[in-house]
N, C-alpha and C positions, 0 to 999 in steps of 0.2 A: 551554453552547454554545447551547441553545435560547433562553435569556434574551438572549444576544448577537444571535441572529437576530431576535427580536422588537424589540430596540432598534434594530437596523439598519432593519427594516421601518418602524418609527415615524418615524425620522429621514428616510428616503427618501420616505415619504408626505408628510411635512411640507414637504420641499423641493419636491416635485412640486406640492403645493397652493399654496405660495408663488409658484412660477414661474407657475402658471396664473392666480393672482390678479393678479400683476404684468402679465402679458400682456393680460388683459381691461381692466385699468386703462389701459394704454398705448393699446390699440385704441380705447377710448372717448374718451380725451383727443385722439387723432389725429383722430377723426371730428368732435369738437367744434371743433377748431382749423381743419379744412378748411371747416366751415360758416362760421366767422368770417371766414376768408379769402375765401370767395365773396362775402360781404357787403361786403368791402373791394374786391375785384377788379372785379366786374361794373359797379358805378357808374362806374369809371374809363373804361370804354368803350375800352380799349386792346386791340385784337384780338390781337396776339401774346401779351400777358399773359393774356388770357382763354383762349386756346388752350393756353398752358402750364399754367394752373390745371386745365383740363379733363383734360389728359393726366395730370397729377399725381393728380387725383381717381380716374381710371380705374385707374392703376397701384396706388394705395393700396388701392382696393376689391379688386382681384385678389389682391394680396399678403396682405392681412389676412383675406380669405375663405379663402385656402389655409392660412394659419397657424391660423385658428380650427378648421378641419377637423382639423388635426393635434392641436391641443390637446384637442378633443372626443374624439379617439381615444386620449387619455392619452399623447401624444407629449411628450417633454421638450424645452423650448426653452432653449438655453444662455444663461447670463447675459450673455455677451459680445454675443450676437446681440440680446437684449432691450435692452441698453444702446444699440446703434446705432439701434434703433427709437425709443427714448425721446429720444435726442439729436436725431434728425431732427424729432420732434414739437416739441421745445423751440425749434429753429431756426425752424420754421414759425410757432410761437406768437409769437416775437419780431417776426415780420413784421407781426403784427396790433397790436403795442404800440408799435413804434418807427416814426418818421417816415421810412420808406425811400423812395427814388426808384423810379420805374417800372422802371428798368434793374436796380437792386439786387433788387427783388422778382422780376423775370424771371429773374435769375441764380440766386437761391436756390431758387425753385420748380422750375426746370428741373434743377438739380443734385440736389435731393432726389428728384425723379421718376426721374432716371437711377439713383440709388442703389436705389430700389425695383425698377426694371427689371433691374438686375444681380442683385439678390436672387432675383427670379423666374427669371432665366436660370440661376442656380446649381442650381435644382431639376432641370433637364434634364441636369445633369452629376453628379447623384447626391448633391449636397451638401444635406443637410437641417439645419434649425436645432437639432439635438440636441447630444448630448455630443461629436460628432465634427465640429462645424461650423467649428472653427478651421482656417484655411488658412495654411500656412507660406508666408511671403514672404521672399525673399532679395534683398539689395541688394549689388552689387559695383561696384568702380571698375576701370577698364581698365588704367591705367598706374601709378598710385600707390595707397597704402593710408592708413588712418588717418582716414577720413572718417566722421562720425557721421550715420547715416540717421534720418529721422523720417517719420512718416505722419500724415495728418490727413484729416478729412472734406473732400470737394470743396467743400462750402458753408461751411467755416470761413474766417475771415480768413487772409490770406497768412502763411505761416511760423508756424503754430501747432504746438507740439511736443506733439501729443495722444497719439501712440503712439511710443514709443521702441523701438529695436532693442537686442538684447542686447550687441552688441560693435561697434566700429568696423569698417569694411571692411578686409579682404575676408572676414571671418568674422562676418557680420552677418545676423541673421534675427529675425523676430517672427511672431506669429500673429494674424490678423485674421478677423473674421466676413466673409462675402460682402458686397460693396458697392462703391461708387464712391469712390475716395480720391485724394489727391494725395501724392506722396512727394518728398523732397528730401534733399540731403546738406549737411553743414556741417563746416568745418575752419578754426579761427582766424577771420579776418574774411571768409572765403569762404563764400558760400551759392549753391548751384546754382539753376537755374530749377525751379519747381514742375512736376511731371509728373503728369498725369491718368492713373490706372490703374483698370482693372476687375479686381476679385478675385472670381472665381466658380467656380474649379475647382482641385483639388490636382494641378497638373502643372507642367511646366517653364516655362509662361508667367508664372509668379510669380517668376522670376529677372530682376531689372532691373539693367541696366548703365548706369553714368554714365561719360562720357568725361573722367576725371581720373586 
């Protein structure tokens, strides 16, 4: 029994170390990417875009400072949560590599900033990025059933099946980290409009109805 306890401690410590290493890597890469973005955005002298970048930079600083404090206190950050941070960083990095229009840049920067703000908002609702950070999301259709729901990041291209739900409606649910998403449903040739949603607390606000 004692041997099993030591083995458990070893693996748990290894997981904690791996999570901590991954977090600092993502934090560093995000800061690097924001620096590159500033070098792209400011010379364009487009005021709305500059303002959007500044708001993104502020939200990023607040979020990562808060998360760093948690990690320094040996708080665990869930892999699902880390993945959302990593994916946001990659989306921003693509902005520095691809020849995007001003409007495309403005859209992506504002949506990643909104994702960071929702994550910050979740802390006031008692949702920490630890083992319990997964939030249950339910999708239902009003009049008929059998529609397949999907969720994606708000900054994804339209109709990306990034997150799938366990069943068709009306017995359909999944778990997401706090953030800003778009959800939609599909059945045969039909696709609903994309709906922007904020996921920040574990309550009835995470039940979404589609008029089908």
